[in-house]
C-alpha angles and dihedrals in degrees: 000000000000129000093262091054091049092052091050090051090047092053093046092048094048093046090052090049090050091051094050099038099037096231118182118242091256092050090048092052092048091051092046091051093054100038117102119191117205132184118216128198120240110276096027113146111222098183134009126212111290095020122119122211122230089190136072116230126204121185109225099168129011129012142283126224121205122188142165125208 
C-alpha cells in the first residue's frame, strides 16, 4: 500500500467518523491533523505481554489476532 492509498483510506475513515459522531468542522480538522494511518505487514506484533499502548488502533482493512499463552 503506497502513501496515496493510505491518505485515501484516512480521508474515508475520518469522513465516516464525522458522519457517525457528528463532529464539527473544527473538530474534524483537529482529528485529521493528529491522525496517523499506518499499514502493517501480516505477522507484525503491535504489543507484547506487559506492554501498554499509548496509541489507539483501528482496523480499517484486514484483521487482528489476539492471544494469550
